[in-house]
C-alpha positions in Angstrom: -0.2 0.0 0.0 1.8 3.1 -0.8 0.9 6.4 1.2 -1.0 9.0 -0.5 1.9 11.3 -0.5 3.9 9.0 -2.6 1.6 8.2 -5.5 2.3 9.5 -9.0 0.3 10.6 -12.0 -0.3 7.3 -14.1 -0.3 4.6 -11.3 -3.1 2.7 -11.4 -5.3 1.8 -8.3 -4.9 -1.7 -7.5 -8.3 -1.7 -5.1 -11.3 0.3 -5.2 -11.3 3.1 -2.7 -14.3 3.8 -0.7 -15.5 6.8 2.0 -16.2 5.7 5.1 -20.0 5.5 4.5 -19.3 3.5 1.6 -19.5 5.6 -1.2 -17.1 5.0 -4.2 -14.1 7.4 -4.8 -12.3 5.6 -7.2 -12.7 2.3 -8.9 -9.8 -0.5 -9.0 -8.1 -0.2 -12.6 -8.6 3.5 -12.9 -5.0 5.4 -13.5 -4.3 8.3 -11.3 -4.2 12.1 -12.4 -2.7 14.9 -10.6 -6.1 16.3 -9.9 -7.4 13.0 -8.7 -4.1 12.6 -6.2 -5.0 16.0 -5.0 -8.9 15.2 -4.1 -7.4 12.0 -2.3 -5.2 14.4 -0.1 -8.5 16.6 0.6 -10.5 13.1 1.7 -7.8 12.5 3.8 -7.2 9.4 2.3 -4.1 7.5 3.9 -3.0 5.5 1.3 -3.8 3.0 -1.8 -3.0 0.0 -3.1 -1.2 0.7 -6.6 -0.9 -2.1 -8.9 1.3 -1.2 -12.2 1.4 -4.3 -13.8 1.1 -4.2 -17.7 -2.4 -5.3 -18.6 -1.0 -8.6 -20.3 0.2 -9.5 -16.9 -3.1 -9.3 -14.8 -6.9 -9.4 -15.8 -8.8 -7.0 -13.6 -12.1 -7.0 -15.6 -13.8 -9.3 -13.3 -12.6 -8.2 -9.9 -13.5 -4.5 -11.2 -17.1 -5.6 -12.0 -17.5 -7.4 -8.6 -16.2 -4.3 -6.7 -18.8 -1.8 -8.8 -21.6 -4.8 -8.3 -20.8 -4.8 -4.4 -20.5 -0.9 -3.8 -23.6 -0.7 -5.9 -25.4 -3.0 -3.6 -24.0 -1.3 -0.5 -26.0 2.0 -1.7 -29.2 0.3 -2.8 -29.4 -1.4 0.8 -28.3 1.7 2.5 -31.1 4.1 0.4 -33.5 1.4 1.5 -32.8 1.0 4.8 -32.8 5.2 5.4 -36.0 5.4 3.5 -37.7 2.5 6.0 -35.8 4.6 9.0 -37.4 8.1 7.7 -40.5 7.3 6.1 -41.7 3.8 6.7 -41.3 3.1 3.0 -39.4 0.7 1.2 -38.6 1.2 -2.4 -38.5 -2.7 -4.3 -37.6 -1.8 -7.6 -34.0 -1.1 -6.7 -33.4 -4.1 -4.5 -35.3 -6.6 -6.8 -33.2 -5.2 -9.4 -29.6 -5.6 -7.3 -30.6 -9.0 -6.4 -30.7 -9.7 -9.9 -27.5 -8.1 -10.9 -25.9 -10.4 -8.0 -27.4 -13.7 -9.2 -26.4 -13.0 -12.5 -22.7 -11.9 -11.4 -21.9 -14.9 -9.1 -23.8 -17.3 -12.2 -20.9 -16.0 -14.8 -18.0 -17.6 -12.7 -19.5 -19.8 -9.9 -16.0 -21.0 -8.8 -15.1 -17.1 -8.6 -14.0 -16.3 -4.7 -14.4 -13.2 -3.1 -12.7 -11.5 0.2 -15.8 -11.8 3.0 -13.4 -10.4 5.6 -13.6 -6.7 6.3 -13.3 -4.2 8.8 -16.2 -2.1 9.3 -17.2 1.0 10.8 -20.6 1.1 13.2 -22.4 3.2 10.7 -21.7 1.3 7.8 -21.9 -2.2 9.5 -25.5 -3.1 8.7 -25.6 -2.3 5.0 -21.9 -4.0 4.4 -23.2 -7.2 6.5 -26.5 -7.3 4.4 -24.7 -7.4 0.9 -21.8 -9.9 2.6 -25.5 -12.4 3.5 -26.8 -12.0 -0.1 -23.7 -12.9 -1.6 -23.0 -16.1 0.6 -26.6 -17.3 0.6 -26.9 -17.1 -3.3 -23.4 -18.8 -3.4 -25.1 -21.4 -1.2 -28.3 -21.3 -3.1 -26.5 -22.4 -6.3 -24.6 -25.2 -4.6 -27.7 -26.9 -3.8 -29.1 -26.5 -7.1 -31.6 -23.9 -6.6 -33.2 -22.1 -9.9 -33.4 -18.3 -10.6 -36.6 -17.7 -8.9 -35.5 -19.5 -5.9 -32.3 -17.3 -5.6 -33.9 -14.3 -6.5 -36.2 -15.0 -3.3 -33.2 -15.7 -1.1 -31.5 -12.9 -2.4 -34.1 -10.5 -1.8 -34.4 -12.3 1.9 -31.0 -11.5 2.5 -30.6 -7.9 1.4 -33.2 -7.0 4.0 -33.1 -9.7 6.5 -32.6 -6.9 8.8 -34.5 -3.9 7.5 -36.7 -4.5 10.6 -34.0 -3.0 12.9 -34.6 0.7 11.3 -38.2 0.8 11.5 -40.1 2.4 14.6 -42.3 -0.4 15.0 -39.6 -2.4 16.3 -39.5 -1.3 19.9 -36.8 -4.0 20.8 -34.4 -3.9 17.4 -32.9 -7.2 18.3 -35.7 -9.5 19.2 -38.4 -7.3 17.0 -36.9 -7.0 13.8 -37.6 -10.7 12.2 -41.3 -9.5 12.4 -41.7 -5.9 11.6 -39.6 -6.8 8.9 -41.9 -9.5 7.6 -44.9 -7.2 8.5 -43.5 -4.7 6.4 -42.5 -6.8 3.2 -46.0 -7.8 3.3 -47.3 -4.5 2.1 -45.4 -5.0 -1.0 -47.2 -7.8 -3.1 -44.0 -7.7 -6.0 -41.7 -9.1 -3.5 -42.0 -12.7 -3.0 -43.7 -14.1 0.1 -41.5 -16.7 0.9 -38.5 -14.0 0.8 -40.5 -12.0 4.0 -40.6 -15.7 5.6 -36.7 -15.5 5.2 -36.6 -12.4 7.0 -38.9 -13.7 10.0 -37.3 -17.0 10.3 -33.6 -15.8 9.9 -32.8 -16.1 13.7 -35.0 -19.3 14.3 -32.8 -22.7 14.9 -33.9 -26.3 14.0 -34.3 -27.2 17.8 -36.5 -24.7 18.3 -34.5 -22.4 20.4 -34.4 -19.2 18.3 -36.7 -16.6 17.9 -39.4 -15.0 17.2 -41.7 -18.1 17.4 -39.2 -20.7 18.3 -39.9 -22.9 15.3 -38.7 -26.5 14.9 -37.3 -29.0 12.1 -39.2 -28.7 8.8 -41.1 -25.7 10.0 -37.8 -24.1 9.5 -37.7 -23.3 5.9 -34.4 -24.2 3.9 -34.5 -20.7 2.4 -34.5 -18.9 5.5 -31.7 -21.6 7.0 -29.6 -20.8 3.7 -29.8 -16.8 5.0 -29.6 -17.7 8.7 -26.3 -19.5 8.1 -24.7 -16.9 6.1 -26.1 -14.2 8.5 -24.3 -15.9 11.5 -21.0 -16.6 9.6 -20.7 -12.9 8.2 -21.4 -11.7 12.0 -18.6 -14.0 13.1 -15.8 -13.1 10.6 -16.5 -9.4 10.8 -17.8 -8.4 14.4 -16.0 -5.1 14.9 -12.9 -5.1 17.3 -12.3 -9.0 16.8 -10.1 -10.8 14.6 -11.7 -14.0 14.1 -10.5 -16.0 10.6 -12.5 -17.0 7.8 -11.8 -20.5 8.4 -12.4 -20.1 12.3 -16.0 -18.8 10.6 -16.1 -22.4 8.8 -15.6 -24.3 11.8 -17.9 -22.3 13.9 -20.8 -22.7 11.7 -19.9 -26.5 11.3 -20.6 -26.7 15.2 -24.2 -26.2 14.6 -24.9 -28.8 12.4 -28.3 -30.5 13.4 -29.0 -28.7 16.4 -29.3 -25.1 14.3 -29.0 -26.0 11.1 -29.5 -28.7 8.6 -26.5 -30.7 7.4 -27.2 -30.1 3.8 -27.6 -26.5 4.1 -24.0 -26.3 5.9 -22.6 -28.5 3.4 -23.8 -26.5 0.7 -22.5 -23.2 2.5 -19.0 -25.0 3.4 -18.7 -25.7 -0.3 -19.6 -22.5 -1.6 -17.2 -20.2 0.6 -13.7 -19.4 -0.3 -12.4 -18.2 3.1 -9.1 -17.2 1.3 -9.4 -16.3 -2.1 -6.2 -15.8 -4.5 -4.9 -12.0 -4.0 -5.8 -12.0 0.1 -3.1 -10.7 1.9 -2.2 -12.6 5.1 0.3 -12.6 7.8 1.6 -16.4 8.9 2.3 -17.4 12.5 6.2 -17.2 11.5 5.6 -13.4 11.2 5.7 -13.4 7.8 3.6 -11.3 5.4 2.5 -12.6 2.0 0.0 -12.9 -0.6 -2.4 -15.9 -1.5 -1.3 -17.2 -4.7 -3.2 -20.5 -5.2 -6.0 -22.5 -3.4 -6.5 -26.7 -2.9 -9.7 -27.4 -3.7 -9.9 -30.1 -1.0 -8.7 -27.9 1.7 -9.1 -23.9 1.0 -8.1 -22.9 4.7 -4.5 -24.4 3.9 -3.2 -22.0 0.6 -0.1 -21.5 -1.5 1.3 -17.8 0.2 3.9 -16.0 -1.7 5.8 -14.0 0.6 6.2 -10.2 0.2 10.0 -9.9 1.4 11.6 -12.7 -0.2 9.0 -13.7 -2.6 8.9 -17.2 -1.4 6.4 -19.5 -2.2 4.8 -21.6 1.4 2.5 -24.1 1.1 0.9 -24.5 3.9 -0.1 -28.1 2.9 3.5 -29.2 3.5 3.7 -27.1 6.8 1.4 -28.0 9.0 3.1 -25.9 11.9 2.4 -22.7 10.1 -1.1 -21.0 9.7 -2.9 -17.7 9.0 -3.0 -15.8 11.9 -4.3 -12.4 10.6 -5.8 -11.2 7.2 -4.3 -8.0 6.4 -6.9 -5.7 5.0 -6.6 -2.1 3.5 -8.0 0.4 5.4 -9.4 1.8 2.5 -10.4 -1.0 0.3 -13.9 -2.4 1.4 -17.4 -0.7 2.3 -17.2 1.1 5.6 -13.6 0.9 6.5 -12.2 3.4 8.9 
């Protein structure tokens, strides 16, 4: 990561830059001008990841498209939540359009990995969380063989699963938000009824210990389970002030099999998550910092790391005493970063 004072005209942005409230400043792949650099200084941006490799050395089209999609989804969710908070009114068309965009993008490359670990601010947490839950839920639904209509229902439910938290009718937002969100969505016939039930049930558990109604067994709908698993995983991995690693989140979810979630849902979720996608910067237990350059399909938690300092390739499958200790995040890299 280069300090803003060291940036030069002609440098290419390697990762998109966002403001604290999630607005896009510069997209990955943009070439800096002096005016852009001066703008970053005025915005008090500390630095940026630079990627000056030639176009034939790296393809950024997919990653750029994903960054734009994620930023647009964040803005859509934020606008929806603010509309409900201020006017108790939900604009449904942007939500439906965003759900379709996410389904289409993830369907173009079903094996594409994306970074789910984020450092969030309190102000942006709810919106970034909702987008991540949608991404994870759609991937899980695809793994289960769901069709486009089923995926759309899951995506809409995921994007809006916490919408009840901002309603004035949620007197206790933590306990009331599933029911309040359900009641709100029922007012809009263009939204699938099952999507409203996803919102209603995303805190339920197979063993009946969830809320708001303590449903059990088959009463806990599979679509709601998918979103519930994604919700719990994202909260665990991205809890503010904690250093929970992506593979630890997978282990956490696996511990909930049969008590909280059906094993078929959890298996599909685990198969659909890439804990350390290529390009992830990590710190190893030996103190070295490097980049994930290759993954093992059978064990994605033990990837191949190329160290920054000496360019060493460390295959964690062959070094059982070494492990990933931290995901290094660019403070400006993702939605809601401080």
